[in-house]
N, C-alpha and C positions, 0 to 999 in steps of 0.2 A: 075178396082180395086178401083177407087176413088168412084164409086158408093156403094161398099161395105163398105168402110171407112165411108161415109157419114150415111149409114144406122146404122152401129156400134154406131156412136156417138149420133144419135138420140135415140137409144135404151137405151144407157147409161144415157143419159140425162133424160129420162122419168122412169128410174128403180126406183128411191126413191119413187116416187108417186105411181107407181104401187105396190110396196111393202107395202106401208102404206095403201092403199086401200085393200090389200089382208090379212093385220093383224087380222081383226075381224074374218074372216072365218078360218084363221089358229088356231087362239086361241079357237074358237068353236070345231074344229076337235080335238085339243089336249085335251079339256075338255072331250068331248064326248068318246074319246078312253080311257082316264084315268078312267072314271066311268065304262066303259065296261071292263076294265082290271080288277077292283076290284071285279066286280060281276062275270063275265065269268071266270076268272082265278081260281077262287074257284071252279068251276064245271068241270074242266078238268079231275081230278082224281076221283075215288069213294070216299065217305066220310068214314073215319076210323070207323070201328065197333068194334074194340078191341084194347087192348094195344099193340099187336103185329103186327099190321097192316102194310103192306109194303108200304102204301102211306100216313102214317102220317107224317106231317111236310114238305109236298111237295106243299105247297100253293105258296111260293115265286117262285119255279120253274115253276109251272103252269102258273103264273102271267108273268113270263118271256118268257115262250114259246108263249103266247098271244101276247105279246108286239112284239116279233121277228117276228111273223106271220103277224100282222098288219103293222109292219114297212116295211116288205118285200112287201107286197101286195100294200101299198102306195107308194113305190118307182116303182113298176110295173106300177101303174096307172099314176102317175106323168110323168115318162119317155116315155111315149107313148103306154101304154097298154090299154088306154081308149080314145075314141074320145071327151068325155065329158070333158070340161075344169075344172070343180071342183069336179072330182070324188074322193070319199073317199074309201081308202082301208080298210078292217078289216078282222078278222078271221070270217069265218061263224059259226054262233051259232048253226046252224042246225046239225052240225057234232058232237056236245058235247054227245049226248045219244049214239052214235056209238062208240066214244072214251072210254066212261064209260063202255060200254058193252065189249069192247075188253079187258080193263084192269081187268074187274071183271072175265071174262072167263079165262084169264091167271093166275090170281091169285088162283082161285078155282082149275085150273088143277095142278098147281105147289105147291100150299099150302101157307098159310099166312106167314110163317116164312122162306121160301125159299130165299136165295140171289139172284138167278136169276130172281126173278119176276120183279124188276124194269128195269134192262136193256132189258129184253124180251118186257116189255110193251113200252118202248122209241123206240126199233127197229120196233115193230108193228105200233106205231103211226107213225113213219116216212115212213114206207111202206104205209100206209093208206093215207098219204098226197100225196105221189108221184104217188101212183097207186090207185085211188079212186074207182076203179071197183073191187078191192079184196075183 
């Protein structure tokens, strides 16, 4: 028991210096994710083509979706999902054309003014994220 207590005390003694050394990489990761959020979040939904488009004014929600995806993947990477010590989790940008295609197909089949377009697209996005082979 005393060995564990000694190791815990040493870890706590070195914690401030370890946090200070990690601060530049944490700030860089936050900056990169913020920049990616602004650019990628605008591409999640198709661009509005008319005044009655179902996806108009959804840029903030798309950025929130991107941030939640990034936060979730970063937590997975940090809490043991990766063997690399400095792994950076983020949303895959390669999936955006598929998501836009799904949204466009649903909107074309249901019609632009249909109230079920957005809930159907969100359900399809969730299924696509959890079942990538669909």
